[in-house]
N, C-alpha and C positions, 0 to 999 in steps of 0.2 A: 592554133598553127600546128598542132600535132595531126589534126585530120587532114590538112593540105599536104603535108610533110609524107604522110602515109597513104595518099590517094583514097581517102574515106569518102570524100565529097566529090561530085561533078565540078570541076572548076577549072580556071585556067591553069593551074598548077598540075592537075592531073592531065588534062588534054596536051600539054607541052612538055611534061616531065620536068617541071621546075621545082626544086625541092630545096634549094639552099636558100637560107635566109643571109642575105649579105649586107643589108641595112634595116634599120628600124628606128622610129622615134618613139619616145614615151610621152603621152599627153595626160593631163589631170582630167579632162573630160572628153567624153565620147564625141561631143559635138565640135569640138577642136580639131580631134584627130580625123574626122569625117571631112571636115573643111580642107584640112591639110591634104588629104588623100585626093579630093576632088581637084585641088589646085595642082596637084603634082602630074594630073592625068593629062593636062594641056602643055607641060613641059616638054621642051625637045629632047630626044633621047641622049644628045650630047649632054646636057645640063644634069640629066639623071646619072649618067656614068659618072660626072664629076663629083655628084653628091657622095655616091658610094666610094670612090676612090679617095676622096678627102679623110674618110673614117675607116677604111678598110681596103687598103691598096693591095693586100693580098687575096681579096676576095674570099675570106675565110667565112666557113658557116658559123653564124652567130647565134644559131638555134638554142644551144646549150646555155646562153647568156640569159635567156628569158623566161626558160622552164623552170 
């Protein structure tokens, strides 16, 4: 996450200047995290916004919670 937040790697976050972590999920296994990420890619934008706003209505940066 630090690498993305600080533009250390070429990625979506660097290209579009997206540096706030407004939503995350904890998974016990990498496989379930990857499966969830792939599933979310097919969600409509409105559904993703609802997911964020349900747990973070102020769109606060949650980076400090996970480092």
